[in-house]
KOLPARO-470452 format. One record per atom (N, C-alpha, C): x negated, y negated, z; residue in three letters. Coordinates in steps of 0.001 Angstrom, whole numbers, padded with zeros to 6 digits, always signed. Atoms other than C-alpha are relative to their C-alpha. Layout:
% KOLPARO-470452
XYZALA ...
END
This chain:
% KOLPARO-470452
-000413+000865-001221MET -059709-141835+034353MET +001297+000793-000023MET -001571-000109+000163SER -056230-141449+035750SER +000962-000834-000407SER -001308+001398-000402GLU -053073-143311+035293GLU +000134-000227+001243GLU -000441+000719-000858VAL -052021-145482+037932VAL +001301-000411-000099VAL -000767+000849+000071ALA -048974-146377+038558ALA +000542-000324+000782ALA -000961+000536-001126VAL -046439-148941+040721VAL +000447-000224-000195VAL -001206-000330-000631PHE -043426-148544+042380PHE -000310-001190+001174PHE -000924+000877-001101PRO -041760-151250+043759PRO +000147-000558+001358PRO -000958-000435-002182GLU -040761-149984+047650GLU -001610+000607+000075GLU +001159-001081-000488ASP -044675-148390+047172ASP -000753-001409+000559ASP +001068+001137-000610ASN -047440-150661+048997ASN -000918-000210-000802ASN +001369+000390+000491GLY -049863-149396+046792GLY +000020+000821-001303GLY +000454-000763+000510PRO -051193-147468+044140PRO -000125+001639+000489PRO +000252-001123-000373ARG -050603-143522+043712ARG -000290+000696-001301ARG +000228-000718+001557LYS -051539-140798+041337LYS +000985+001109-000458LYS -001303-000603+000360LEU -049022-138839+039375LEU -000041+000880+000183LEU -000428-001845-000538LYS -048491-134593+039762LYS -000491-000042-001756LYS -000542-000439+002079PRO -049122-133302+035897PRO +000745+001140+000192PRO -000883-001261+000182PRO -046422-131610+035093PRO +000047+001810-000130PRO +000231-002041-000414PRO -045945-127242+036152PRO -000132+000050-001488PRO +000602-000536+001201LEU -047168-125498+032924LEU +000733+000582-000534LEU -001377-000538+000961ARG -044507-123773+030261ARG -000283+001094+000471ARG -000615-001806+000932PRO -044502-120175+029891PRO +000139-000118-000812PRO -000497+000138+000960PRO -044723-119576+026746PRO +001267+000264-000465PRO -002365-000371+000641ALA -041479-119178+024382ALA -000002+000994+000249ALA -000212-001311+000250GLN -041645-115580+024486GLN +000030+001168+001339GLN -000288-000351-001156ALA -042283-115264+027814ALA +001444-000505+001381ALA -000868+000411-001072ILE -039228-117256+028920ILE +001085+000802-000331ILE -001088-001086-000271ARG -036159-115197+030272ARG +000847-000823-000781ARG -001250+000410+000696GLN -032705-115764+028550GLN +001157+001104+001359GLN -001144-000408-000901PRO -030039-115935+030804PRO +000937+001408-000067PRO -000389-000789+000697THR -028411-112397+031329THR +001163-000351-000761THR -000896-000108+000121PRO -025559-111541+029229PRO +000762+000167+000287PRO -001400-000928-001147ASN -022209-110363+030386ASN -000304+001219-001028ASN -000213-001883-000031ALA -022516-106294+030721ALA +000425-000201-001364ALA -000885-000769+001941GLN -020033-106025+026985GLN -000037-000956-000746GLN +000490+000486+001273GLU -021626-108197+025511GLU -001615+000395-000773GLU +001775-000196+000594THR -025543-106548+025782THR +000354+001232-001116THR +000148-000560+001217PRO -026462-105505+022302PRO -000994+001834+000405PRO +000286-001038-000697ALA -027853-102272+024211ALA +001251+000649-000292ALA -000994-000917-000503THR -024764-100875+024528THR +000805+000068-001379THR -000855+000172+001735LYS -023343-101658+020537LYS -001491+000798-000810LYS +000657-000788+001447PRO -024416-098564+018045PRO -000434-000494-000992PRO +000437+001021+001180ASP -026474-099856+015634ASP -000255+001120-001254ASP -000747-000954+001032PRO -024841-098076+012315PRO -001732+000041-001095PRO +001055-000224+000359GLN -028649-098489+010925GLN -001474+000792+000203GLN +000670-000991-000236GLN -029957-096109+013202GLN +000306+001510-000365GLN -000536-001337-000509PRO -029494-092226+013443PRO +000807+000720+001512PRO +000006-000509-001147ALA -028102-090906+016125ALA -000793+000530+001150ALA +000217-000409-000816LYS -029702-089403+018983LYS +000269+001464-000325LYS -001280-001377+000089PRO -029453-085625+018629PRO +000039+000546+001212PRO -000200-000604-001111ALA -028024-083999+021714ALA -001767+000678+000838ALA +001029-000518-000861PRO -030028-082690+024912PRO -000309+001366-000629PRO -000077-001332+000200LYS -031088-079193+023730LYS -000277+001075+001150LYS -000750-001481-001085THR -030282-076109+025821THR -000538+001314+000001THR +000389-001772+000438PRO -031085-072160+026091PRO +000596+000377-001523PRO -000915-000511+001745LEU -028039-071760+023318LEU +000412-000801-000828LEU +000688+001132+001760GLY -029429-074358+020664GLY -000488+000670-000732GLY +000907-000979-000115LYS -031385-072035+020128LYS +000788+000831-001428LYS -000517-001413+000346TYR -028998-069281+019051TYR +001323-001079-001081TYR -001715+000862+000839SER -026253-072135+016794SER -000514+000778-001153SER -000271+000412+001318LEU -024952-071908+013735LEU +000281-000853-000992LEU -000434+000958+000861LEU -024496-075029+013158LEU -001506-000821-000908LEU +001347-000293+001396GLY -025528-075842+009768GLY +000105+001257-001210GLY +000532-001675+000767MET -025504-071947+008352MET +001610+000128-000836MET -001641-000833+000202ALA -021402-071724+007287ALA -000169+000316-001603ALA +000395-000188+001339ASP -022819-072372+003404ASP -000524+001611+000066ASP +000829-001450-000022GLU -024715-069351+004061GLU +000512+001461+000541GLU -000572-001717-000326ILE -022415-066555+006300ILE +001739-000328-000717ILE -000905+000122+000491GLU -019423-067881+004150GLU -000360+001218-001661GLU +000915-000348+001073ALA -021398-066482+000885ALA -000379+001667+000522ALA -000117-001610-001410ARG -022222-063116+003765ARG +001102+000409-000206ARG -001522-000275-000350ALA -018543-062754+004633ALA +000569+001480-001356ALA -000055-001029+001596THR -017146-059489+002518THR +001635+000247+000486THR -001231-000106+000049ALA -013304-059382+002188ALA +000696+001007+000381ALA -000694-001800-000120ALA -010842-057099+003711ALA +000704-000022-000542ALA -000731-000351+001242LYS -009759-055347+000834LYS +000331+001701+000302LYS -000100-000886+000880PRO -008450-051844-000139PRO -002058+000838+000110PRO +000890-001154+000563LEU -011223-049034-000021LEU -000526+001013-000084LEU +000067-002083-000013LEU -010857-045345+001152LEU +001415-000162+000121LEU -001386-000098-000375GLY -007076-045135+000005GLY +000056-001830+000431GLY -000777+000823-000167LYS -005340-047882+001453LYS +000040-000751+001838LYS -000556+000115-001611PHE -005838-047897+005329PHE -001573-000105+000650PHE +000872-000006-000005VAL -009556-048107+004975VAL -000222-001377+000146VAL -000064+001344+000477LEU -010700-051750+004271LEU -001289-000275+000320LEU +001302+000091+000202GLN -014084-052705+003334GLN -000280-001626+001008GLN +000811+000573-000601GLY -016498-054678+005210GLY +000908-000280+002392GLY -000198-000048-001589GLN -014691-053365+008726GLN -000469+001262+000832GLN +000314-001428-000127ALA -015488-050416+010834ALA +001286+000612+000266ALA -001113-000859-000549THR -013153-048044+011411THR -000037+001185+000471THR -000255-001199-000774MET -012155-045184+013647MET +000517+000787-000057MET -001846-000684+000577ILE -009842-042177+012194ILE -000851+001099+001247ILE -000117-001072-000743TYR -009265-039415+015201TYR +000779+000942-000530TYR -000021-000488+000640ALA -008529-036471+014529ALA +000183+001562+000884ALA +000341-001011-000398ALA -008096-033093+016290ALA -000275+001704-001061ALA +000610-000648+000264PRO -010007-030130+014720PRO +001213+000893-001054PRO -001113-000509+001318ASN -008943-028807+011233ASN +001091-000655-000219ASN -001294+000723+000559THR -006506-031136+010699THR +000005-000459-001738THR +000231+000780+001095GLY -007793-032355+007640GLY -000649-001181-000439GLY -000139+001269+000288LYS -009310-035800+008339LYS -001550+000062-001056LYS +001611-000011+000459THR -013293-034924+007069THR +000351+000516-001857THR -000106-000536+000795LEU -011437-033475+004058LEU +001208-000919-001404LEU -000712+000909+000731VAL -009142-035986+003075VAL -000918-001888+000101VAL +000180+001107-000017VAL -011523-039122+003560VAL -001062+000955-000697VAL +001043-000112+000938LEU -013926-037223+001422LEU +000438-000168-001304LEU -001019+000368+001628LYS -011418-037200-001687LYS -000013-001675+000178LYS -000005+001458+000348LEU -010681-040643-000797LEU -001817-000602-000095LEU +000677+000631+000692CYS -014363-041609-001786CYS -000487+000109-000805CYS +000264-000189+002423LEU -014427-039844-005017LEU +000836-001093-000331LEU -001191+001237+000844ASP -011188-041844-005591ASP -001072-001407-000207ASP +000686+001787+000125ALA -013234-045348-004583ALA -001065-000181-000963ALA +001225-000344+000490ILE -016027-043850-006384ILE +000683-000662-001361ILE -000579-000145+001624ASP -013893-043523-009797ASP +000896-001497+000080ASP -000491+001043-000333ALA -012255-046592-008677ALA -000696-001098-001119ALA +000594+001434-000132GLY -014774-049111-009182GLY -000362-000640+001079GLY -000515+000617-000362ARG -014143-050110-006209ARG -002071+000208+001350ARG +000881-000210-000922ILE -017682-049053-004529ILE -001556+000768-000688ILE +000600-000930+000258ALA -020756-047699-005950ALA -000580+001012+000552ALA +000167-001479-000781PRO -021916-044336-005496PRO -000936+000017+000172PRO +001429+000323-000847ALA -025835-045533-004760ALA +000024-000850+001635ALA +000195+000890-000841ASN -023823-047260-001723ASN +000612+000362+001397ASN -000272-001033-000824LEU -022369-044886-000390LEU -000436+001120+000553LEU +000971-000865-000736TYR -023888-042304+002535TYR +000865+000941+000807TYR -000314-000629-000561TYR -021991-039591+003929TYR -000536+000685+001299TYR +000419+000333-000841VAL -023673-039398+007227VAL +000783+002066+000650VAL -000595-000701-000044ASN -022770-035141+007781ASN -000548+001054+001166ASN +000861-000295-000348ALA -023808-034059+010867ALA +001263+001072+000654ALA -000916-000814-000688ASP -020755-031420+011771ASP +000815+001049-000848ASP -000994-000570+001875ASP -020801-028990+009198ASP -000290+001520+000883ASP +001022-000539+000452SER -021978-025882+008853SER -000930+000835-001172SER +001104+000098+001663SER -024754-024468+006305SER +001221+000217-001447SER -001180-000047+000958GLU -021499-023475+004100GLU +000055-001270-000882GLU -000585+000944+000354GLY -019831-026342+004173GLY -000291-001364-000380GLY +001523+001894-000240LEU -022894-029060+004178LEU -000248+000227-001517LEU -000023+000345+001982ALA -023405-027602+000596ALA +000846+000132-000999ALA -001588+000241+001004SER -019949-027219-000937SER -000085-001927+000387SER -000507+001520+000233LYS -019474-031340+000342LYS -001464+000149-000952LYS +001273+000626+000307LEU -023249-031843-001277LEU -000123-000549-000862LEU -000506-000672+000633ARG -022069-030719-003791ARG +001045-001152-001075ARG -000856+000864+000278LEU -019106-032595-004534LEU -000648-001456-000187LEU +000621+001421-000162MET -021402-036264-003351MET -001113+000383-000699MET +001222+000244+001007GLN -024387-034999-005328GLN +000401-000047-001658GLN -000030+000235+001345ASP -022523-035045-008914ASP +001001-001038-000580ASP -000719+001699+000137VAL -020363-038689-008525VAL -002352-000991+000805VAL +001081+001077-000421GLY -024470-039881-007177GLY -000136-000365+001220GLY -000498+000066-001610ALA -023233-040039-003919ALA -001201-000083+000999ALA +000610-000827-000571HIS -025523-039706-001083HIS +000535+000353+001388HIS -000627-000370-001186MET -025308-037551+002010MET -001797+000758+000917MET +001264-000378-000954LEU -027659-037142+004868LEU +000421+001040+001476LEU -000722-001346-000435ALA -027697-034051+007082ALA -001277+000559+001391ALA +000935+000493-000973PRO -029445-033917+010724PRO -001218+001749-000216PRO +000981-001084+000139GLY -032662-031518+010306GLY -000415+000202-001939GLY +000186-000213+001584PHE -033209-032403+006600PHE -000898-000851-001003PHE +001388+001283+000656ASN -036204-034835+004681ASN -000392-000424+001738ASN +001006+000490-000889GLY -037459-035049+008356GLY +001175-001005+001272GLY -001281+001097+000106PHE -033652-037369+009815PHE +000330+000983+001009PHE -000713-000469-001503LYS -032488-036768+013396LYS +001014-001163-000045LYS -001155+001245-000771THR -029366-038073+014950THR +000070-001048+000799THR +000848+001452-001153SER -031262-040810+017437SER -000822-000893-001311SER +000680+000667+000821GLN -032520-041909+014242GLN +000803-001315-000910GLN -001680+000785+000966LEU -028880-043257+012871LEU +000181-002184+000556LEU +000666+001282-000895VAL -029269-046403+015223VAL -000786-001183+000139VAL +001416+000828+000403GLU -032533-047687+014305GLU -000067+000162-001612GLU -000079+000111+001738ILE -031772-047339+010333ILE +001585-001180-000444ILE -000749+001594-000113LEU -028379-049498+010806LEU -000733-001477+000139LEU +000101+001930-000563THR -030317-052626+012525THR -000888+000272-000928THR +001041+000442+001156GLN -033246-052240+009636GLN +000798+000074-000985GLN -000428+000664+000755MET -030998-052522+007407MET +001084-001048-000426MET -000140+001419-000607ILE -029003-055495+009218ILE -000991-000440-000621ILE +001125+001681-000213GLU -031611-057314+009784GLU -001451+000592-001974GLU -000083-000364+001280GLY -033022-056218+005779GLY +000421-000474-000510GLY -000859+000440+000580GLY -030450-057279+004434GLY +000431+000920-000815GLY -001010-001514+001225SER -029334-054286+002692SER +001140+000990+000364SER -001037-000255-000203ALA -026684-053716+004783ALA +001004-000035-000998ALA -000991+001167+000547ARG -024029-055912+002517ARG -000083+001694-001062ARG -000856-000035+001090GLY -021483-053870-000038GLY -000393+001684+000305GLY +000178-001156-000504THR -022885-050631+002010THR +001154+000646+000650THR -001140-000700-001460CYS -020169-047920+003752CYS -000930+001246+000170CYS +001455-000992-000361VAL -022121-045052+005830VAL +001597+000055+001127VAL -000610-000838-000269ILE -019412-042292+006764ILE -000559+000797+001252ILE +000051-000180-000639ILE -019794-040923+010098ILE +000023+001185-000207ILE -001169-000977-000227ASP -019036-037388+010777ASP -000759+001397+000627ASP -000872+001221-001361THR -018955-037141+014150THR -000323-000827+001053THR +000429+000364-000360LEU -019233-039716+015236LEU -000480+000535+001685LEU +001205-000745-001351LYS -020340-037610+019524LYS -001354+000547-000804LYS +001640-000277+000417LYS -023387-036691+017418LYS -000909-000915+000066LYS +000263+000881-000151PHE -024352-039958+017544PHE -000542-000446+001098PHE -000489+001226-001180ALA -023078-041859+020515ALA +001136+001269+001167ALA -000629-000320-000145ASP -022144-040311+023718ASP +001200-000928+000378ASP -001161+000278-000290LEU -018395-041081+023778LEU +000648+000143+000920LEU -000064-000547-002042MET -018054-040152+028059MET -000427-001375-000182MET +000447+000910-001402ASP -020753-043091+028621ASP +000438-000953-000676ASP -000267+000989-000127LYS -019280-046001+028977LYS -000985-001357-001004LYS +001014+000462+000703LYS -022893-048058+028262LYS -000368+000620-001075LYS +000659+000557+001834ARG -024031-046623+024935ARG +000881+000605-001262ARG -000628+000098+000917SER -021367-045828+023078SER +000520-001523+000113SER -000347+001344-000372SER -020591-049802+023877SER -001358-000627-000978SER +001617+000377+000983GLU -024328-050116+022594GLU +000299+000692-001597GLU -000634-000883+001717PHE -023191-047636+019170PHE +001268-000889-000311PHE -001530+000934+000229ALA -020105-050165+019001ALA -000394-001244-000746ALA +000679+000457+001275GLN -022663-052783+018558GLN -000282-000159-000702GLN +001318-000560+000844VAL -024841-051375+016430VAL +001289-000518-001866VAL -001175-000173+000654CYS -021689-051315+014319CYS +000221-000958-000582CYS -000505+002189+000484ARG -020441-054693+014461ARG -000314-000670-000437ARG +001385+000995+000839GLN -023688-055909+013416GLN -000256+000406-000886GLN +000044-000265+002059TYR -023396-054241+010705TYR +000930-000144-001347TYR -001712+000667+000345VAL -019687-055043+009084VAL -000301-001568-000118VAL -000613+001499+000681MET -020290-058621+009386MET -001601-000689-000179MET +001157+000114+000608ALA -023900-058097+007831ALA +000767+000226-001403ALA -000468-000551+001406GLY -021612-057114+004735GLY +000336+001571-000335GLY +000365-000015+000075GLY -021713-054003+005266GLY +001832+000990+001164GLY -001323-000637-000591THR -018728-050881+005817THR -000059+001161+000814THR -000583-001003-000158ILE -017804-048751+008462ILE +000253+000804+000646ILE -000598-001084-000243VAL -016548-045159+009090VAL -000069+000903+001000VAL +000420-001532-001502ALA -016474-042677+012165ALA +000816+000915+000374ALA -000588-001574-000021LEU -015125-039552+012446LEU +000530+000265+001494LEU +000241+000043-000791GLY -014271-038427+015525GLY +000967+001656+000897GLY -001505-000008+000143HIS -011947-035841+017717HIS +001504-000360+001156HIS -000584+000732-000648THR -009043-036647+019448THR +000147+000890+001552THR +000347-000396-001289ALA -008978-034816+023564ALA +001029+001022-000045ALA -000718-001606-000155LYS -007656-031268+024215LYS +001393-000078+000733LYS -001253+000931-000809ASN -004717-032913+026198ASN +000653-001258-000209ASN -000561+000821+000876PRO -001824-035077+024068PRO +000078-001116+001298PRO -000825+001460-000036ASN -000135-038256+025088ASN +000893+001235+000760ASN -000604-001095-000361SER +002397-037111+027367SER +001816+000146-000583SER -000797-000694+000951ASP +004690-037264+024109ASP -000223+001114-000547ASP +000281-000698+000943GLY +003130-034884+022724GLY -001088-000667-001149GLY +000899+000895+001028SER +000675-037490+020438SER -001065-000137-000048SER +001939+000175-000160PRO -003052-037187+019980PRO +000308-000930+000715PRO +000796+001226-000662ARG -005100-039129+022595ARG -001125+000386-000378ARG +001019+000604+000247TYR -007683-040546+021569TYR -001592+001033+000910TYR +000971-000348-001035GLN -011446-039014+023314GLN -001082-001021+000886GLN +000063+000373-000808GLY -013553-040650+025263GLY +000577-001872+000683GLY -000143+000929-000874THR -014222-043948+027264THR +000957-001328-001484THR -001288+001380+000674THR -011996-047866+025472THR -001172-000305-000542THR +001366+000669+000262ASP -015699-049097+024032ASP +000890-000187-001805ASP -000626-000513+002033ILE -014755-047492+020282ILE +000569-000991-000011ILE -001725+000756+000604LEU -011032-048467+020613LEU +000037-001439-000156LEU +000326+001132-000236GLU -012058-052457+021507GLU -000463-000205-000432GLU +001641+000689+000510ASP -015022-052874+019699ASP +000560+000585-001274ASP +000197-000563+001154PHE -013997-051411+016297PHE +001555-000939-000907PHE -001232+001119+000914ASP -011713-053250+013674ASP +001691+000456+000105ASP -001379-000949+000426ALA -009422-050271+012599ALA -000071+000965+000378ALA -000692-001481-000885ILE -007746-047242+015214ILE +000796+000639-000686ILE -001173-000889+000484TYR -006319-044559+013411TYR +000319+001613+000665TYR -000818-001845-000942VAL -004797-040993+015189VAL +000726+000594-000873VAL -000673-001176+001021ALA -003944-038124+012740ALA +000206+000827+000828ALA -001050-001701-000854GLN -001348-035255+013767GLN +000167+000387-001445GLN -000264-001062+001160PRO -000981-032279+011243PRO +001225-000148-000006PRO -001813-000154+000211LEU +002096-031809+008910LEU -000084+001553-000450LEU -000236-001298+000511THR +003233-028876+008037THR +001324+000382-001191THR -001324-000694+000789SER +005654-027612+004959SER +000461+000186+000462SER -001356-000807-000542LYS +008952-026916+005881LYS -000096+000722-001293LYS -000576-000922+001442THR +009426-025266+001918THR -001573+000464-000338THR +001558-001191+000070ASN +005105-023768+001439ASN -000546-000379+000918ASN +000721-000398-001056ALA +003714-022460+004040ALA -001525+000181-000693ALA +000778+000092+000132ASP +000851-022720+001915ASP -000566-001769-000423ASP -000279+001616-000388VAL +000546-027037+001960VAL +000476-000605+000811VAL -000668+000789-001371LYS +000247-028808+004781LYS -001552-001281-000550LYS +000403+001485+000069GLY -000916-032440+005808GLY -000542-000176+001395GLY +000677+000248-000980ALA -002201-034963+008017ALA +000609-001810-000213ALA -001468+001778+000111GLU +000397-038596+009052GLU -001830-000366+000812GLU +001329+000494-000046PHE -003057-040927+009657PHE +001023-001290+001118PHE -000857+001262-000891ILE -001220-043625+012477ILE -000392-001081+000484ILE +000859+001307-000190ARG -002269-047301+012935ARG -000108-000254+001853ARG +000076+000992-001172LYS -003466-048376+016512LYS -000524-000182+000202LYS +001604+001448-000135LYS -005631-051298+016197LYS -000020-000805-001727LYS -000325+000386+000960CYS -005637-053105+013274CYS -000820-002203+000233CYS +000806+001113-000029ARG -007651-056738+012561ARG +000521-000638-001072ARG -000523+000213+001657ALA -006200-057004+008725ALA +001164+000594-000043ALA -001438-000782-000380ASP -002934-055678+007163ASP +000414+000697-000910ASP +000601-001286+000255SER -003776-052298+007103SER +001670+000876+000363SER -001686-000278+000349PRO -000355-050112+006653PRO +000332+001129+001776PRO -000493-000371-001374GLU +001034-048668+010221GLU -000223+001216-000604GLU +001020-001336+000080THR +000436-045195+008932THR +000056+000599-001500THR +000230-000231+000996VAL -000276-043218+006515VAL +000144+001641-000732VAL +000647-001775+000417ALA -000510-039184+004774ALA -000331+000658-000750ALA +000615-000551+001003TYR -001619-036979+003089TYR +000185+001457+000098TYR -000408-001326+000193ALA -000977-033082+001560ALA -001867+000080-000858ALA +000987-000669+000691TYR -003507-031089+000509TYR +000568+001619-000379TYR -000358-001555+000073ALA -003433-027042-000275ALA -000423+001207+000919ALA +000954-000729-001178ALA -004165-024588+001788ALA +000287+001541+000541ALA -001102-000870+000380LYS -003321-021717+000475LYS -001641+001599+000315LYS +000807-001611-000927PRO -005931-018498+002235PRO -001110+000797-001627PRO +001013-000855+000891GLY -009332-017457-000285GLY -000493-001518-001662GLY +000688+000911+001202ILE -009152-020876-002614ILE -001348-000871+001040ILE +000548+000234-000284SER -012002-022698-002623SER +000081-002052+000339SER +000339+001486-001073TYR -013578-026255-000511TYR +000402-000783-001320TYR -000353+001167+000801GLU -013287-028215-003554GLU +000978-000127-000735GLU -002082-000542+001064GLU -009314-026870-005463GLU +000112-001514+001609GLU -000356+000029-001453LYS -009070-027823-001636LYS +000327-001821-000218LYS +000548+001771-000204VAL -010986-031628-001932VAL +001594-000251-001234VAL -001392+000962+001014ALA -008458-032422-005380ALA +000723+000635+000038ALA -002355+000338+000071SER -005052-031711-004398SER +000156-000196+001079SER -000330+000707-000727VAL -005828-033699-001895VAL +000941-002071-000260VAL -000748+001167+000468GLU -002871-036743-002602GLU +000634-000283+000995GLU -000727-000122-001072ARG -000786-038832-001155ARG +001571-000411+000572ARG -001059+000076-000609VAL +002393-038655+000904VAL +001087-000731-000035VAL -001055+001290+000120GLY +005220-041242+000220GLY +001361+000001+001352GLY -001127-000750-000467ASP +008237-039371+001714ASP -000559+001391+000853ASP +000565-001501-000317LEU +007546-037366+004409LEU +001026+001396+000751LEU -001325-000536-000329GLY +010969-035718+004996GLY -000403+001552-000928GLY -000040-002018-000008ASP +009898-032051+003549ASP -001928-000014+001014ASP +001404-000417-001036PHE +006720-032219+006213PHE +000974+000089+001480PHE -000381+000816-001497VAL +007594-031825+009829VAL -001420-000018+001000VAL +000834-000058-000179THR +005095-032842+012422THR -000312+000803+001200THR +000024-001059-000763GLU +003485-030785+014942GLU +000279-000719+001605GLU +000113+000175-001049GLN +003819-033116+017383GLN +001256+000105+000780GLN -001334-000272-000697VAL +005879-032297+020603VAL -000206-000692+001108VAL -000128+000122-001411SER +007074-033395+023923SER -000881+001057+001003SER +000388-000793-000595ASP +005186-031354+026391ASP +000839+000443+001290ASP -000209-000811-001248PRO +007871-031006+029238PRO +002038+000716-001038PRO -001110-000863+000742LEU +010792-029825+026341LEU -000892+001154-000075LEU +000347-000499+000556VAL +008361-027644+025376VAL -000011+001269+001499VAL +000588-000697-000974MET +007309-026515+029322MET +001584+000723+000462MET -001435+000086-000061ASP +011537-026356+029665ASP -000368+001914-000744ASP -000688-001533+000153ALA +011790-022745+027545ALA -001366+000609+000352ALA +001038-001599-000736ILE +008262-021325+028408ILE +000518+000765+001770ILE +000026-000803-001464VAL +009321-021063+032085VAL +001436+000833-000443VAL -001259-000452+000540ARG +012808-020273+030411ARG +000098+001360+000458ARG +000447-002291+000462ARG +011503-016522+028832ARG -000586-000278+000263ARG +000744-000311-000850ILE +009293-016596+031144ILE +000996+000560+001412ILE -001087-000229-001784GLU +011746-016489+034286GLU +001116+001750-001132GLU -000796-001016+000852ALA +013704-013931+031130ALA -000489+001082+000449ALA +000721-001136+000110GLY +010772-011388+031527GLY -000519-000093-001117GLY +000677-000234+001156CYS +009078-011995+028426CYS -001319+000436-000298CYS +001537-000836-000465THR +006391-009236+028424THR -000681+000840-001620THR +000782-000238+001692ASP +005187-009361+024200ASP -001095-000215+000371ASP +001675+001169+000163GLY +002305-011050+024985GLY -000133-001665-000307GLY +000329+001485+000113LYS +000853-014500+024375LYS +001233-000502-001776LYS -000052+000430+002027MET +001462-015154+020247MET +001931+000082+000654MET -001503-000492-000587ALA +005331-012948+021332ALA +000301-001455+000608ALA -000651+000751-001106LEU +005860-015707+023999LEU +000362-000763-000880LEU +000010+000534+000979ALA +005244-018091+021765ALA +000259-000220-001262ALA -001429-000251+001332LYS +007053-017503+018505LYS +001813-000380+000878LYS -001934-000167-000913ALA +010695-017026+021270ALA -000701-001595-000617ALA -000424+001369-000574VAL +009794-020251+022163VAL -000106-001418-000588VAL -000041+000584+001494ALA +008982-022113+018949ALA +001265-000095-000924ALA -001276-000731-000392LYS +012089-020478+018242LYS +001212-001045+000152LYS -001793+000721-000711GLU +014741-021730+020609GLU -000220-001677-000540GLU +000841+001827-000412ALA +012421-025462+021174ALA +000453-000612-001628ALA +000073+000646+001249GLY +012635-026028+017195GLY -000963-000979-000025GLY +001445-000002+000333VAL +008833-026685+017137VAL -001005+001149-000569VAL +000451-000957+000466PRO +005911-025286+015656PRO -000430+001231+001212PRO +000637-001268-001223GLN +004086-022095+017222GLN -001402-000654+000253GLN +001706+000945-000452ARG +000655-024371+017329ARG +000502-001030+001121ARG -000703+001057-000512ALA +002408-026711+019159ALA +000168+000408+001540ALA +000071-000182-001229VAL +003352-024390+021706VAL -001102+000832-000099VAL +001579-000525-000223VAL +000256-022476+021807VAL -000529-001208+001285VAL +000647+001495-000838GLY -001033-025849+022638GLY +000418+000076+001335GLY -000238+000532-001145VAL +001227-026394+025530VAL -000515+001243+001050VAL +000428-001076-001077LEU +000755-022813+026922LEU -000919+000154+000532LEU +001476-000296-000172GLN -002998-022976+026983GLN +000003-001231+001498GLN -000046+001529-001283ARG -002422-026656+028755ARG +000637+000312+002028ARG -000215-000117-001638TYR -000598-025467+031912TYR -000379+001545+000675TYR +000379-001426-000723THR -002090-021736+032364THR -001823-000374+001158THR +001034+000881-001209GLY -003783-021892+035813GLY +000266+000117+001477GLY -000182-000789-001530ASN -003594-021117+039509ASN +000136-001179+000699ASN +000370+001416-001102THR -003767-025012+040548THR +002093-000818-000228THR -000568+000305-000460PRO -000569-026015+042031PRO +000295-001642-000440PRO +000216+001233+000080ASN +000880-029515+040291ASN -000538-000375-000951ASN +001142-000274+001518GLU -001474-028910+037171GLU +000327+001015-000628GLU -000359-000708+000395HIS -000477-025927+036320HIS +001497+000542+000176HIS -001499-000456-000288LEU +002777-024035+035807LEU -000325+001814-000189LEU +000007-001293-000013TRP +002003-020384+035152TRP -001713-000051-000622TRP +001086-000834+000573ASN -000650-018100+034196ASN +000110+001789-000336ASN -001059-001198+000785PHE -000872-014400+033209PHE -001087+001379+000441PHE +000900-001077-000704GLU -002338-011122+033962GLU +000107+000722-001569GLU +000514-000502+001536THR -004118-008821+030934THR +000237+001812+000435THR -000558-000621-000038GLY -002608-006063+029519GLY -000233+001790-000266GLY +000221-001189+001582PRO -002462-002309+027637PRO -000317-001270-001280PRO +000083+000237+001003HIS -004230-003400+024529HIS -000414-002308-000184HIS +000706+001818+000160ASN -005354-007340+026021ASN +001009-000524+000245ASN -000788+001695-000111LYS -002093-008799+026164LYS +000218-000155+000890LYS -000270+001395-001302ARG -001181-011636+028419ARG +001759-000063+000128ARG -000257-000144-000842PHE +001001-010878+030646PHE +001257-000968+000781PHE -000172+001449-000602TYR +002982-014677+031882TYR +000849-000062+001610TYR -000849-000077-001324ARG +004409-015290+035503ARG -000413-001451+000591ARG +000576+001107-000189LEU +004626-018720+036879LEU -000584-000163+001841LEU +000794-000542-001229ILE +002741-019501+039743ILE +001145-000669+000934ILE -000406+001067-001406ASP +004166-021169+043443ASP -000248-001382-000149ASP +000650+001739+000197GLN +003887-024721+043175GLN -000133+000005+001930GLN +000288+000425-001190THR +004359-024323+046911THR -001632-000081+001393THR +001142-000213+000021LYS +001076-023332+047414LYS -001748-000799+000067LYS +000653+000387+000170ARG -002412-024782+047750ARG -000997+000056+000722ARG +000870-000661-000240ASP -005493-024290+047132ASP -000863-000135+001744ASP +001164+000304-001495SER -008085-023590+050940SER -000670-000477-000012SER 
END
């Protein structure tokens, strides 16, 4: 039976309404606290931080690999002489017959002898030699247990070098090795920006893997305006290699049988010397082995004269000689100009050849061939234009 309540103001009894049902305790909404006090905004020190959102770059991140990279890093210390450092890519430019290969080969033998590199880790890739030259250099390397590779032997091709370097990088065998590339143009088109850049990137990966690259190349036929040698090709090698040296020939003031080469730094990423010079015996008839054995570092260049000359200085002297009627041929003209200007005769011959032709503002003189094939030079008319 329902309960009945009687109220004074009521005229009669009425039924009470049952109290509303209360929701379960867990469903009761609590007052929303201030936003600054919301627990969700306070990090829980017991919970690990959420990982950063994944990005396409994340898969290539080196995060967590510091120990491994440090273990693989190679200290930049002298390897070949004082200017080729271990764990770097070094480019050496020089004109043909300057002595760059001779010097580098001697420095390789010295490095092995001093224990700076194991002979089994040295690879000389010789792609710029005659059969006799290859035989002489191979004998020197073989006698100390170092490697020499040459296109056409044991199936090796110049096109394979990039692939082989890549295999060594990926296989972990690049570390501690030194690869000499002689000359670079046989393996990369230095005049093609894309190809030279791709080759330079492989060399960069090789040194990052703990190896050392030394590439040899030729200077351009036309030097800089001050007569100094100029590198050949695009700037990609210059930009991507660690060190760049350009060699210029030296002539002894007192001994015609001694020559030299001065290596001038154009770029470095470590404490490399600004210049370094070497002298060697150049007496006619001596063997290549004797030349290599004669290579020694030169500290004082006072006994040597550089063949670097200023083109304008030599040009003016040549013009004066031609105007004076020098008719004794090319070599007589070069000899007279060399004596007048105080520069090596070989440098005069270079200037003479560079400005020979019929194009005004590009050439200054031309020649006619006379008896006994002598060249008789004449100045060209600078006011004429090619039709």
